[in-house]
Every structure is written in structure tokens, then in C-alpha cells.
N, C-alpha and C positions, 0 to 999 in steps of 0.2 A: 682516304682521309674519312673520318666520321664527322659528318656536320652535328654540330651542337649549337643549336640557335638560341638557347638559353642566355640571359644577359649575365656576362660575368661581373664581379665586383672589381673592376678595374677602368681605367679609361679605354675606349675604343681606339684600337691601334689603326693608323691610316698610313698608307704609303702613297706618296705623289710622284710620278716619275717625269721629269722635267720641270727645272726652275725657271722657265721665262715667265712672261707676264702671266699666261693662263695657269701655270703651276702656283704661282706666289698669289694670285687672286683667288684661286681654289682653295687653298690653304687659309686664307685670310678671312674668306666668307664662311669656311666650315667653324672657324673659332667663334665666329660672331652671330651666326644663324641660331634662332631659338631651338632647343633640343632638350631633351631629359637625360642626357649621358654625357659623361666627360670624353674628351678626345685627347690623342698623342699623335702628334703628325711628324713624320720624317720626309723631307723634300729632297729627291735624289736628282743628281743631274750628271752626265757623262762627262762635262768639262769640269776643270777644276774650280773655274769661276761662274757665278750664277748669271741670270738674266737673259739667257737664250738669245733670241734674235735681235733684242733691244743692244747686246753687245756685239753680235757677230752678223747683224743683218741690215742695221741703220748706217748710213753713210755718216763718216766722222765730222762732217761739217753741219750736222743737225742737231746743235746743243739743245734746241727747245724740245725736240722729241726725244733726246736722250735723257731730257729731264723727267721722264717717266721712272728712271732708275731711283731717283728720289723718293718717290712714292713705295717703291717696292723695298728700297732701304728701310724706310720706317716701319713697314709691316715686318721684314725680319729682324729688325734691331730690338723688338719687343722681347725676344727670347721665348716665345711660345710655339715656335716652329723651328725644328732643327733640319740644318742643311747639310747633307752629306754629298760633296762633289767628287769628280773623277772616279764616279762608280758607273761602270757600263751595263745597264740592264741588258740581259741576254747573253752576257759574258761573265761579268763579275758576280751577277745575281741573276738567277731564273724565276719564272713564275712560281714554281714550287717552293723555291726560298721565301719568296715574298708572302706566299700563303701560309707558310709555317710560322712566320713572324708577325703578320698584319691581319686584321680582320676585313679589311676592304682596301682595293689599289684603284687609284686614278691615273690615267695615262694622260699626260699633257705633253706629249713627246714633239708636237709642232708639225712644221712641214719646212724642210731645209734643201730638199732636191729641186732642179730645175724642171718645170713642167716640160713635156716632150713637144717638139715642133716638127711635124710630118713634112719636111719639104726636102726635094732632091738636092743633094750636096751638103746637108747639114751635118755629115761626118767629116768634112774636110778639115784639114789644119787651118787654124785661123777663125774656126766656128766657136765660140764660147758660150757658156751659160752664164747669165747674169746673175743668178744665186751664187754661183761659184766665184764670180769676180768680186761681189759683194764680200762673200766671205774671206777672199784674199785682202782686199783693202782695209776689212776690219780686223785682221790679225787673227784668223780663226787658226787654233794650235795645229789642227789636221790637214791644212791645205800647203802647198809648196811655198816657199819663202819668195821664189821668184815669180814674176809674171812677164810673158813675153810681149812686151810694149813695143811693136816694130812697125805698126803701120802708121802712114800719114793720114790715110782717110779710112774713117771707120764707120759702120753702121750698126745701129741698136733697133732691135725689133720689138716693139711693145708701146703702149700709151698709158702705162701706170706709173705709180711712184717709183717703183724699182728702175724701171726704165730711165727715168728723169735723173734718178739718182746716179746710176751708171754712167748716162751721157755727161752728167755735170762733172763727176770725178775724172773722166777721160779727157775732158776739155779744160778743165780748171788748172791753171798754173800750180805746180807742186807746192812752191814757197808760200803760196796762198793757204795751203792746208796745214801748215806748221802750226799754227794756234790751236790746232785741234788734237784729239788723241792719237792721230795717225801713227803707227809703228814706223820705225827708221827705216826697213827694207822696203815698206810700201813707198816711203817719201823717196827712197833712192831710185827705184824704178820709174816712178812716175816723172820724177826731175829729169830723166834721160830719155822720155817719151818724145818722138819726132813728130807726134799728131799736129795736124793743121785743120781737119774738118772731121766733124761728127755728126752724122745724119740720124735723126730719129724718126721712124716710121710707126704710123698708126693705121690700121685698116679702115677705121670709120672716120667721121668728120669732126671738126673743132667742137661740136656741140656733143659729142658722145665719148669723149676722152676719159679716161678712169683716174688720172692723177687729180690732186687737190690744187686749190689756189695759192697755197703756201709753196709746195713744190714748184709750181709754174713760176710764181714770182722770184724765188730764189735763182733760177736760171739768170736773171737780169742783173745780179748782184756778182757774178763772175767778171774779174778784172781781165782786160784785154781778150775778150771773147764776144763776138759780135753774134747776136741771133738772128737767123735768116728764115723767113717765111715765104710762102710760094701762092700768089693769088688764085691760081686755079685749085688750089686745095680748099679754099673757103666756100664751101657749098652747103647750104641750108635747105632742107625740105620741109615739109608741114610738121613732120614730128620733132624736127630740131627746132624750129620756131616755138613749138609748144612747150619744148624742154626749157628753152631761153626765158619764156614767158613765167612758168611756174616754179623753177628751180633756181634760187639765188646762187647757189654755188656754178651752176652751168653758166648762168647770166654774167656772173664774174669773170670766169676762164674765158668765155668767148670775146667779153669786152676786152679783156688784157691782150688776148692774140689780136685781135681785129686792131686796137690801138697801135700794137707793135708793127702790124703790117702797114698801116698807114703812115708811121712815122719812119719806116724803113725808106719810104721813097724821098724823104727830105734829109736823111741822115747819112753822112759819108762813112761807109764802113772800112775801117782800117785797122782793125785789130790783127793780131797775128794768128788767132784761131777762131774758127767760125763753128757755130752750133746750128744745125739746119733743122726744122721742124717740118716734117711732112705729114700729110693727111691723106686719106682716101687711097692708101696703097698697101697691098698685101703681098708677102714674100712668095715668089714663084719658083725661083731657083738660086742656089748659092753657085756660083761659076767657078771654073777652074779651067780657063781658056788656055793657059800655058801646059796643062797636063801633068804637073807635078804635085799634084795632090793637095794644094793650099788654095784658100779663097784668093781669087783676084778679081772678083765682081760680085753684085747682087742684082738679080732681076726682079723687078717688083711689077705687079699687076696693078693697073688702075681700077679703083673701084667707083662706084657711084651709088648714091643713097636711094633707097627704094620707096620712100615716103612713109614708111611705118617705123622708122628708127633703125632700121637695118641696112645692108649694103649688099651689093651685086657685083660681079666682076664685069668689066668691060673688055673690049678687044684690044686695049692699049697695054702694051709693057715698056717700062723703062729701065736701062742698065745703069747702074753706078759703079764706078770703077774703084771699090773699096778693098782694102787687103786685110780686114777682120770684120766679124760680125758677132754682135754679142745679142743672145736671145733672151729677152726680158719678158717672157709670155706668161709668168706666173710661178708660184711654188707649188710642189707636190710633195705629200706625205709619203713616210716609208713605213714598211710592215714592220709590225711589233711582234717580238717571240711570244708564242703562247696563245695568241687571239687571231680571230678572222680580219682579213684585210681586204678591202675594196681596191681592186687594181685599177679601176675606171677613175674612180673620183679620189683616190689617195687618201683615204680616211678608214678607221677602224668602224665597221658597222655598229651602229648603235640607235637605240631609242631614246632621244631626248637625254643622251649621257649614258644610259644604261648599254654596256657592251653587249653584243648579241652574238651567239653561236651560229655554226652553218645553217641550222634549221630555222634562225630568226628569233630564237628565244634568248630572253636575258640570261646572262652568266651571273649566277650570285657572287655580289662582292667586286664585280668589275665594272669600271665607269671611265669615261674620257671626258675631257673638256678641251677646249682651244682649237686650233687648227686641225689636228688629228681627229676631232669630233665632226666638225662642220665643214672643212675644208679652208684653203687659205684665203679667206675673204673677211672684210670687216677690219674696224679698227678696235682701239683699246676698250672703248665703250661696249662694244660687242662682246668681247672677251670677258668683261665682268658679268654681264647678263648670262652669258653662255654658261659660265661656272656656277651661277646661282642656280640655274636649272638643273645642273647635275648634282649639286650638293643637295638641294631639296629632294631629289630622289633617293640620295644615299641615305639621308636622315629617315625619309620614309620607310626605307628597306632595312634600316637598322635591326629590327627584331628578329628578321630571319636570315641574317648575315652567317657565315661560317664563323668559328671562334679560333683564333690562332693558337697553335701548340705551344710556341715559345714567344710570348708576348712582351716580355721583359725589354725595357729599352735598351740595356747594355748587350742584349743576345744579339742583334744584328751587327753591332760592332764588332763582338768577339768573332762572329763569322767572317766579317770583313777582314779582320786581323789574320784570322788562321790561313786565309786564302793569299795573304800578302797583298792586298789591295790598298795602295796609298792615297785613301781617301782624304778629303779636304773637308773643313769646317766652316762656319760662318765667321768665326774668330780668325780662321786662316784667310778668308777673303779679305777682312779688314786689314790684315798684314799685306795681301797683295795689293790692295787699293791704295795704301800708303806708301807702298814701295813705287808703285807706277806713278804717283805724285811726286815723290821725291826725284825720280827720273826727269820728271817734266821740270822740277825746280833746278835740277843742274843743267838740263838743256836751255832754260832761260838765262842763267848765268852765263852759258857760253855764248849765247845769243844765236840768231839776230833778233828773235821775237819771243814774247812770253808763251810758255807751254804749260797748260794746267797738267797734263800727265803725259807719259809716253807709255803705250801699252806693251805689256810683256807678251811674246807670241808662243814661245816655245813652252810645249805642254810640261816637260819635266821641270823647267826653270819655275813656271807658274806653280807647280806642285811643291817643288822644293821651298820656294818661298813662303808658301801658305802652311806648310808642315813645321818647318824649323822655326817659325816665328812663334808659334803657340804650344802649349802642351796639349798633346792629343788626348782626347777622352771621348766620353760618350757625350758631353755637352758640345756647345759651339755656337 
């Protein structure tokens, strides 16, 4: 392709791959940031519905966190950003396709895989990824409809927000999730779960946990679930004391946990389910004592604080007779077709959002934002700042970008239709959104509780509802 960096007399065509928070915020910032050229933005997603990890990674009983969707909705409802869903980058469209139709491409594909946990026995049946489980209970269209909830005693490894989400969903009574947007198949499986005890393990102490006060307090709101803590896990070294003194969030969480521990001595625990919070324990081995290839226990190594905020192993191990283990030790990015990938960090190699080639040089016109740029860390506020950094570089680079050979907005639509790609639009999302709310209204009439929506899970059904309810066209 011949690069022609002279500015054309038309809007700069931008493709953003991934319609989660990072993708939407990147598009929004690009429309608002000061620049001396016009833009035309297409926001692609591999799923028929937008919002990425907010729709498929946040527990359904988090209405306040899911309220982020309202802000994303307002951005997309303006109509100056085009949504094209159910389009799989790397299959339906290649990098060469995008280069032909767009002047610049921003990858905001996020991180959806479970980070690896290198522990003997991790491959046994009954060992599950926390991200996979979250995708299931959130009605992800590409995961199995049934989850094998057969264990009475379960372990969750991790001390972040996802670990607490997983533990809370496992221990909560299914009927208490009905007011949420929980899919029907998820409700049925959770209702049949025989679980009595869920153990959450963190390798560091109470002052070093990674979850937030909001996540912690929500544990106490589960009906008929006792929280169980252990006095030997409450150890605080000099670094812990300093963190408690200097950080309000740490002080709040340690205070909450300590109060629960003290109250536990005076409170009779009579719930049918128990949620155990363990600290200073690291996984040593997934056990298969019966030799049947299934988890029947978990060996944990006791840890101790080293005085500087870290931990070191002790000579003590503890075995727990669990029949399932959920690994919630973080998310990890996936390779993106046509660009370099850092297999260690799970990100696209980049310099402040400029995608780098194998030699470490910026690739003209290619950018990254969100978790695929910086790794799966940080909250929504970090995502906005991260997107702004990327967009500032894109605007700075605009004079030297390649120029698309077929920049007309309808040309990419014609390409998708010629390939038989059943893409969805923003108007189609509104149709699906209303359909899910109508299912909730029907379920409310049938009882026993009010349901705001019932999420549609099947990809083909989502696509059909989205496409049949609106006239397909270049808009949306």
C-alpha cells in the first residue's frame, strides 16, 4: 500500500475494536478533544451487544457498578459514534481490511482470559477459572449454558474483587439473585447447588487485600450466609501498620474485618451456608487423593509477613477437603491478529498507546487503550485517563497517518454484507435492551419478585432480535 499522508478533504476514519468501557471512552474522548480535523468513528465488537466486561464480567447483583452502563449509553445515544456488533476482528475483518477502510485503528479488546496459576493439580476436573465462571453467570453467549455446581465445599483463590464476586455468587441463595438480570439457566443451576461452605484464600494479610470496601461490605448483605474469620490470620507488621495509618481504604477494610472477627465471638452462627475468609495462605497443591482425576482437596501453605509489605512461606501447610477450586487470580489479555503480543504481560506492546512492532518502533496508525494496553489493573477512572493519553498521541500523529483507500462510511457495511456477516447496530441494541426488559416484566407478573430484565444468552437469538427489530443500514 502506498502511504499518502497528505490530509484528505473528509473526516478522518477511525476504527475502534472493542465496545467495552475503554472503547466507548476512547471514542467519546476523540469526539471532544481539541483537534483541527473532523472524525468519523466506527466502534466494533465481537458480541452482538455492547459494554464488554461490564455486561459479561460484573456480577449481576452489582447494580451500582452496572450503573456505568448508563453513562456509556448516553455517549452512544448521541449518534456521532457508529456501533457495529457481532463482528469478529481477525475472522470477519482482517487488519488489511481495516487499513483499506480506516485511517487509524485503536485496539480496545480488553482482557477476558484467566491468568495462569502454576500449581500442581491445577488441571484436575473441578478446577475452574474465576473469569470463566463470571462469564457463565453473566450470560456470556460463547460459554456453555450449564455449570457443574456439585461441590458442597468450595475454595476460591484470590483476594481481589473478582474473587469476592465469585465467592458471593457461589454462597448466595439463588432466589436472592432473581431481582437482578441473572439469566434463567444460571438461576436454575445455582438453585440446585448443594454448597454449604465457600473458602476464600489470600496469600497476604488483611492489610494487603486487593478488593474494595464496597465489595467487602456486600458480603455481609447475603441472606442466610455466615461470614467466618480466623484469629490466626490477623497479623500486622510494620508495613501493614503504616498502610492502615496512611490509607483510608486500607483502614476501612481492616476495621471492618476486625469488627467482624470480634463480633463473631458473641454471635451464634446458624446460617445454612458459610463464607470463610482466610489470609496468609498460598496454594501449594490441588489434591486428588482418590486418584479419579478430580479435585478432592486443596493444600495451602501458611505464609508470614516479612515486615516490608511482602510475605514469605512458613513450614506449615493446611489441607482443606474441598471438591472444587475457583482460580480468581486476575485476567489476562489475548493475542490480536496482525500485531505483536507480549505473552508475559498479556498486552499489545505499546508506548503510551502507540502500538509497537517487533523492533520496538511505533506502527503508523495503530493504537491501543484499556486493559490490552496497560494490563488488567485499575478502575474506570484509570480507563478514562488511559484513553485520553492514547487519543492525544493519535491527534498528534494525524499528519503522518496512512490514508484509507475506501473511506466512505457505507463501504465497510458493503464489505460485511458481501461476506454474510450478520452485524448488529446501536438501534439493534436498543431493540435487544427493550426485549430483555420485557422478559423481566413478564417474569415479574409470573412472580415471585420484581425483575428489571432477563438477559438473553444465546448469540443467534440476540442477533435475530437486534436485526429483526430495526432496518439495517449504514446508520444505527
